[in-house]
N, C-alpha and C positions, 0 to 999 in steps of 0.2 A: 504494500500500500504506500509506504513512504517513497519508494522509487517512482511509482506512478504519479504521486502528488508532486514530486520534484520535477518530473518530466512535464507535467501539466503547467506548472508555474513557469517553466522555461519555454513554453509555447509548443511543446510536442504533444499535441492533443490526440494521443492514441489510447486505446483501451487496454494496454498491457503495461505493467504486469497485473494490474487489477482493474476490472471493468468500471468500478465506481470512482476510481481515483480522480479523473477530471472534474466530476461533479463535486466531490468532497473538497478538492483544491479551490474550486470556485466559491463554495460556501465559506471556507476558511479565509480566503482573500477578502471577502466582504465583511469579515468579522462576525459572521453568523455562527451560532453554536453548532457543533458537530458532535453527534452522539453515535457511538458504535457499540456493538455487543460481540462477544466472541466466547468460544469455549474450546479448550484443547481436547481433541479426541484422537490421541496417537494410535489407537488400536483399530481404527477403521480406515478404509482406503478412500481415495479422492472421490470416486464415484458415489459411494455411500454418503460421504460428507455433503456432496452437492445435492443429493436427494433429500437429506435432512434440512438443508438450507431452503430448498424449494418448499418443503412442508411448512417450515416456520414462516416464510414469506406469505404463503397462502393463508395461514392462520391470522397473521397480522392484517392482511387485506380484508378477510371476513370480519374481523372485530372492529377495525378502524374505518372501513369503507374507503380506503386510500392505499396507495403504494408507499412503501418507504421512499423518502425523497430521492435518494441517490441510487436506489436499486434500479437495475436495468438501464444504467447510464442516464438517469433523470426520471422525473415523475411522469406517470401516465395517468390519463383521466379514466376513471372507472365508470363514469356515468354514461 
């Protein structure tokens, strides 16, 4: 994430190494609060971790009726 934010600040607007980095860098540059959550799951592989992330995002969307702001490289309208 840090490398992606550094690249975004330098004008390299790519979605690697983390897809949300450009959006988060934009928020931070504006002085807006940035909240993240994470958990270490060293015993599961990347594919399973991605599946869990999708499930958690879906639960957030159901409960909040909105997407996480920087997920999917920016907000999407659910209406």
